C-alpha angles and dihedrals in degrees: 000000000000121000111225134173121244092262094046090053092058092045090052093046090050090050091051092048093050092048090050091051090049090052090049090052091049091050090050091051091049089050091047095047094040095049111029096021096054092041090051091051104042107004115205095328095094114069136184115199089347091303125109111269092230090060095047095045094042096047106032096028094061091043092053091044090053093050093049091045093052091050090051092047093051093049101040110022112025119080126198108233137148116260093205115108104244093186092067092056094056 
């Protein structure tokens, strides 16, 4: 567990929140491009496992993007630190 000052805790929490919003926007764009984008280009003519490609890419593509993004966030952005205010105890 990392020891941070009061100010560093808020900076880290803000960084984590921004990174989470960015990942949510990326997932939305993948869903948008995978669903509406593929349907707009090829319609229902392209299939994956007998399902329309727009459905597969829009549904499972955004889901897989979210899983990969959360793994990256937990390894690179999130920091384990105590939320208790240590300065009050001293």
